[in-house]
C-alpha positions as protocol buffer text, in pm:
chain_id: "A"
residue {
  index: 1
  type: MET
  ca { x: -2964 y: -7937 z: 7474 }
}
residue {
  index: 2
  type: LYS
  ca { x: -2609 y: -7930 z: 7351 }
}
residue {
  index: 3
  type: PHE
  ca { x: -2508 y: -7702 z: 7059 }
}
residue {
  index: 4
  type: LYS
  ca { x: -2325 y: -7880 z: 6782 }
}
residue {
  index: 5
  type: PHE
  ca { x: -2098 y: -7669 z: 6559 }
}
residue {
  index: 6
  type: THR
  ca { x: -2116 y: -7794 z: 6197 }
}
residue {
  index: 7
  type: TRP
  ca { x: -1943 y: -7693 z: 5876 }
}
residue {
  index: 8
  type: ALA
  ca { x: -2248 y: -7485 z: 5780 }
}
residue {
  index: 9
  type: HIS
  ca { x: -2205 y: -7275 z: 6094 }
}
residue {
  index: 10
  type: GLY
  ca { x: -1837 y: -7225 z: 6003 }
}
residue {
  index: 11
  type: VAL
  ca { x: -1923 y: -7107 z: 5650 }
}
residue {
  index: 12
  type: ILE
  ca { x: -2182 y: -6861 z: 5781 }
}
residue {
  index: 13
  type: THR
  ca { x: -1941 y: -6730 z: 6047 }
}
residue {
  index: 14
  type: ALA
  ca { x: -1664 y: -6684 z: 5788 }
}
residue {
  index: 15
  type: LEU
  ca { x: -1904 y: -6508 z: 5550 }
}
residue {
  index: 16
  type: ILE
  ca { x: -2024 y: -6268 z: 5822 }
}
residue {
  index: 17
  type: CYS
  ca { x: -1663 y: -6192 z: 5923 }
}
residue {
  index: 18
  type: PHE
  ca { x: -1570 y: -6125 z: 5561 }
}
residue {
  index: 19
  type: ILE
  ca { x: -1867 y: -5889 z: 5512 }
}
residue {
  index: 20
  type: LEU
  ca { x: -1781 y: -5701 z: 5833 }
}
residue {
  index: 21
  type: PHE
  ca { x: -1417 y: -5670 z: 5721 }
}
residue {
  index: 22
  type: ILE
  ca { x: -1515 y: -5528 z: 5378 }
}
residue {
  index: 23
  type: CYS
  ca { x: -1762 y: -5282 z: 5536 }
}
residue {
  index: 24
  type: SER
  ca { x: -1501 y: -5163 z: 5785 }
}
residue {
  index: 25
  type: MET
  ca { x: -1250 y: -5102 z: 5501 }
}
residue {
  index: 26
  type: VAL
  ca { x: -1505 y: -4907 z: 5295 }
}
residue {
  index: 27
  type: PHE
  ca { x: -1623 y: -4686 z: 5579 }
}
residue {
  index: 28
  type: SER
  ca { x: -1279 y: -4621 z: 5728 }
}
residue {
  index: 29
  type: ASN
  ca { x: -1140 y: -4506 z: 5389 }
}
residue {
  index: 30
  type: GLN
  ca { x: -1446 y: -4296 z: 5316 }
}
residue {
  index: 31
  type: PHE
  ca { x: -1378 y: -4062 z: 5607 }
}
residue {
  index: 32
  type: SER
  ca { x: -998 y: -4054 z: 5597 }
}
residue {
  index: 33
  type: ASN
  ca { x: -947 y: -3918 z: 5242 }
}
residue {
  index: 34
  type: SER
  ca { x: -1096 y: -3593 z: 5124 }
}
residue {
  index: 35
  type: TYR
  ca { x: -1094 y: -3491 z: 4761 }
}
residue {
  index: 36
  type: ASP
  ca { x: -1177 y: -3144 z: 4644 }
}
residue {
  index: 37
  type: LEU
  ca { x: -1337 y: -3068 z: 4312 }
}
residue {
  index: 38
  type: VAL
  ca { x: -1085 y: -3011 z: 4037 }
}
residue {
  index: 39
  type: THR
  ca { x: -1219 y: -2662 z: 3983 }
}
residue {
  index: 40
  type: ASP
  ca { x: -1496 y: -2442 z: 4115 }
}
residue {
  index: 41
  type: GLU
  ca { x: -1573 y: -2312 z: 3764 }
}
residue {
  index: 42
  type: TYR
  ca { x: -1640 y: -2656 z: 3618 }
}
residue {
  index: 43
  type: TYR
  ca { x: -1901 y: -2556 z: 3359 }
}
residue {
  index: 44
  type: GLU
  ca { x: -1706 y: -2257 z: 3231 }
}
residue {
  index: 45
  type: GLU
  ca { x: -1394 y: -2469 z: 3183 }
}
residue {
  index: 46
  type: GLU
  ca { x: -1595 y: -2744 z: 3012 }
}
residue {
  index: 47
  type: ILE
  ca { x: -1705 y: -2497 z: 2744 }
}
residue {
  index: 48
  type: ASN
  ca { x: -1339 y: -2412 z: 2669 }
}
residue {
  index: 49
  type: TYR
  ca { x: -1225 y: -2776 z: 2664 }
}
residue {
  index: 50
  type: GLN
  ca { x: -1174 y: -2784 z: 2285 }
}
residue {
  index: 51
  type: GLN
  ca { x: -920 y: -2504 z: 2321 }
}
residue {
  index: 52
  type: GLU
  ca { x: -732 y: -2718 z: 2575 }
}
residue {
  index: 53
  type: ILE
  ca { x: -733 y: -3012 z: 2335 }
}
residue {
  index: 54
  type: ASP
  ca { x: -591 y: -2790 z: 2058 }
}
residue {
  index: 55
  type: ALA
  ca { x: -326 y: -2649 z: 2293 }
}
residue {
  index: 56
  type: THR
  ca { x: -220 y: -3002 z: 2395 }
}
residue {
  index: 57
  type: LYS
  ca { x: -192 y: -3102 z: 2028 }
}
residue {
  index: 58
  type: ASN
  ca { x: 18 y: -2790 z: 1957 }
}
residue {
  index: 59
  type: ALA
  ca { x: 255 y: -2884 z: 2240 }
}
residue {
  index: 60
  type: ALA
  ca { x: 282 y: -3241 z: 2111 }
}
residue {
  index: 61
  type: LYS
  ca { x: 389 y: -3110 z: 1767 }
}
residue {
  index: 62
  type: LEU
  ca { x: 684 y: -2913 z: 1910 }
}
residue {
  index: 63
  type: LYS
  ca { x: 1032 y: -3042 z: 1834 }
}
residue {
  index: 64
  type: GLU
  ca { x: 1147 y: -2938 z: 2181 }
}
residue {
  index: 65
  type: ARG
  ca { x: 910 y: -2922 z: 2474 }
}
residue {
  index: 66
  type: PRO
  ca { x: 973 y: -2772 z: 2816 }
}
residue {
  index: 67
  type: GLU
  ca { x: 1177 y: -2996 z: 3045 }
}
residue {
  index: 68
  type: ILE
  ca { x: 1079 y: -3054 z: 3406 }
}
residue {
  index: 69
  type: ASN
  ca { x: 1360 y: -3143 z: 3647 }
}
residue {
  index: 70
  type: MET
  ca { x: 1345 y: -3197 z: 4022 }
}
residue {
  index: 71
  type: ASP
  ca { x: 1628 y: -3156 z: 4269 }
}
residue {
  index: 72
  type: ARG
  ca { x: 1685 y: -3032 z: 4625 }
}
residue {
  index: 73
  type: THR
  ca { x: 1612 y: -2670 z: 4531 }
}
residue {
  index: 74
  type: GLY
  ca { x: 1269 y: -2745 z: 4385 }
}
residue {
  index: 75
  type: ILE
  ca { x: 1107 y: -2808 z: 4048 }
}
residue {
  index: 76
  type: LEU
  ca { x: 1284 y: -2644 z: 3754 }
}
residue {
  index: 77
  type: ILE
  ca { x: 1092 y: -2585 z: 3430 }
}
residue {
  index: 78
  type: THR
  ca { x: 1323 y: -2514 z: 3136 }
}
residue {
  index: 79
  type: PHE
  ca { x: 1179 y: -2384 z: 2810 }
}
residue {
  index: 80
  type: PRO
  ca { x: 1346 y: -2433 z: 2469 }
}
residue {
  index: 81
  type: LYS
  ca { x: 1545 y: -2142 z: 2326 }
}
residue {
  index: 82
  type: GLU
  ca { x: 1267 y: -2041 z: 2087 }
}
residue {
  index: 83
  type: PHE
  ca { x: 1054 y: -1938 z: 2388 }
}
residue {
  index: 84
  type: ASN
  ca { x: 1195 y: -1631 z: 2560 }
}
residue {
  index: 85
  type: LEU
  ca { x: 1114 y: -1322 z: 2764 }
}
residue {
  index: 86
  type: THR
  ca { x: 979 y: -1126 z: 2468 }
}
residue {
  index: 87
  type: ASN
  ca { x: 750 y: -1377 z: 2300 }
}
residue {
  index: 88
  type: THR
  ca { x: 630 y: -1616 z: 2572 }
}
residue {
  index: 89
  type: LYS
  ca { x: 358 y: -1565 z: 2832 }
}
residue {
  index: 90
  type: GLY
  ca { x: 185 y: -1823 z: 3040 }
}
residue {
  index: 91
  type: ARG
  ca { x: 106 y: -1976 z: 3373 }
}
residue {
  index: 92
  type: PHE
  ca { x: 141 y: -2298 z: 3563 }
}
residue {
  index: 93
  type: LEU
  ca { x: -75 y: -2481 z: 3811 }
}
residue {
  index: 94
  type: LEU
  ca { x: 76 y: -2733 z: 4047 }
}
residue {
  index: 95
  type: PHE
  ca { x: -242 y: -2922 z: 4132 }
}
residue {
  index: 96
  type: ARG
  ca { x: -284 y: -3144 z: 4439 }
}
residue {
  index: 97
  type: ALA
  ca { x: -590 y: -3372 z: 4418 }
}
residue {
  index: 98
  type: ASN
  ca { x: -639 y: -3420 z: 4790 }
}
residue {
  index: 99
  type: SER
  ca { x: -604 y: -3059 z: 4909 }
}
residue {
  index: 100
  type: LYS
  ca { x: -696 y: -2736 z: 4736 }
}
residue {
  index: 101
  type: GLU
  ca { x: -485 y: -2541 z: 4989 }
}
residue {
  index: 102
  type: LEU
  ca { x: -166 y: -2707 z: 4855 }
}
residue {
  index: 103
  type: ASP
  ca { x: -225 y: -2598 z: 4494 }
}
residue {
  index: 104
  type: ILE
  ca { x: 30 y: -2352 z: 4355 }
}
residue {
  index: 105
  type: LYS
  ca { x: -67 y: -2111 z: 4075 }
}
residue {
  index: 106
  type: LYS
  ca { x: 158 y: -1854 z: 3912 }
}
residue {
  index: 107
  type: ASN
  ca { x: 175 y: -1648 z: 3594 }
}
residue {
  index: 108
  type: PHE
  ca { x: 520 y: -1646 z: 3444 }
}
residue {
  index: 109
  type: LEU
  ca { x: 568 y: -1322 z: 3265 }
}
residue {
  index: 110
  type: ASP
  ca { x: 912 y: -1328 z: 3418 }
}
residue {
  index: 111
  type: LEU
  ca { x: 1110 y: -1609 z: 3259 }
}
residue {
  index: 112
  type: SER
  ca { x: 1471 y: -1592 z: 3363 }
}
residue {
  index: 113
  type: PRO
  ca { x: 1737 y: -1519 z: 3096 }
}
residue {
  index: 114
  type: GLN
  ca { x: 1800 y: -1896 z: 3087 }
}
residue {
  index: 115
  type: ASN
  ca { x: 1429 y: -1954 z: 3002 }
}
residue {
  index: 116
  type: THR
  ca { x: 1364 y: -2122 z: 3337 }
}
residue {
  index: 117
  type: ILE
  ca { x: 1110 y: -2108 z: 3616 }
}
residue {
  index: 118
  type: LEU
  ca { x: 1190 y: -2245 z: 3962 }
}
residue {
  index: 119
  type: ILE
  ca { x: 921 y: -2364 z: 4199 }
}
residue {
  index: 120
  type: PRO
  ca { x: 1113 y: -2356 z: 4529 }
}
residue {
  index: 121
  type: ASN
  ca { x: 1112 y: -2656 z: 4759 }
}
residue {
  index: 122
  type: LYS
  ca { x: 1004 y: -2447 z: 5059 }
}
residue {
  index: 123
  type: ILE
  ca { x: 649 y: -2417 z: 4919 }
}
residue {
  index: 124
  type: LEU
  ca { x: 620 y: -2784 z: 4819 }
}
residue {
  index: 125
  type: VAL
  ca { x: 477 y: -3057 z: 5042 }
}
residue {
  index: 126
  type: LYS
  ca { x: 560 y: -3425 z: 4998 }
}
residue {
  index: 127
  type: GLY
  ca { x: 309 y: -3606 z: 4779 }
}
residue {
  index: 128
  type: LYS
  ca { x: 157 y: -3636 z: 4433 }
}
residue {
  index: 129
  type: TYR
  ca { x: 106 y: -3331 z: 4214 }
}
residue {
  index: 130
  type: THR
  ca { x: 0 y: -3269 z: 3857 }
}
residue {
  index: 131
  type: LEU
  ca { x: 188 y: -2987 z: 3688 }
}
residue {
  index: 132
  type: LYS
  ca { x: -33 y: -2813 z: 3434 }
}
residue {
  index: 133
  type: LEU
  ca { x: 171 y: -2581 z: 3216 }
}
residue {
  index: 134
  type: TYR
  ca { x: -5 y: -2330 z: 2987 }
}
residue {
  index: 135
  type: TRP
  ca { x: 187 y: -2092 z: 2761 }
}
residue {
  index: 136
  type: SER
  ca { x: 151 y: -1902 z: 2436 }
}
residue {
  index: 137
  type: LYS
  ca { x: 395 y: -1779 z: 2174 }
}
residue {
  index: 138
  type: ASP
  ca { x: 294 y: -1572 z: 1872 }
}
residue {
  index: 139
  type: LYS
  ca { x: -75 y: -1617 z: 1957 }
}
residue {
  index: 140
  type: ILE
  ca { x: -47 y: -1999 z: 1952 }
}
residue {
  index: 141
  type: ASN
  ca { x: -151 y: -2170 z: 2275 }
}
residue {
  index: 142
  type: TYR
  ca { x: 29 y: -2470 z: 2425 }
}
residue {
  index: 143
  type: GLN
  ca { x: -48 y: -2693 z: 2719 }
}
residue {
  index: 144
  type: MET
  ca { x: 128 y: -2978 z: 2899 }
}
residue {
  index: 145
  type: GLU
  ca { x: 35 y: -3196 z: 3193 }
}
residue {
  index: 146
  type: VAL
  ca { x: 304 y: -3379 z: 3389 }
}
residue {
  index: 147
  type: PRO
  ca { x: 251 y: -3599 z: 3696 }
}
residue {
  index: 148
  type: ILE
  ca { x: 501 y: -3522 z: 3972 }
}
residue {
  index: 149
  type: ILE
  ca { x: 581 y: -3699 z: 4297 }
}
residue {
  index: 150
  type: TRP
  ca { x: 764 y: -3466 z: 4535 }
}
residue {
  index: 151
  type: LYS
  ca { x: 967 y: -3648 z: 4800 }
}
């Protein structure tokens, strides 16, 4: 008996190949990318989320917000003149979604006389970051989030 290949066999073969291709893409990407949780203290931070919303609104109301510049030396955060060594305290988190080990956290009680903070390039790895900047002045909290791609 001779096998005869018809258009129906072609459609079924194409459909099976397509399904195998999609499954291989799904399973190969599932194991190659790892994503850590945003935070280990998820529930505690969720309770304080309204404070973060208020701090973001306070930062949006500012006439001048901190500027973020990137060059060969690193990431430079420059605060407006109204924020200085005596009245400004805060911290930043340079957050990397795909690796908790690449996150950079620092309190900045030590603004330079030019109201700047430098994140040096030697501690940065190429890729996508989210810079979360938290600061307070005269008991008013501020917060900014800036996406950064370090090359």
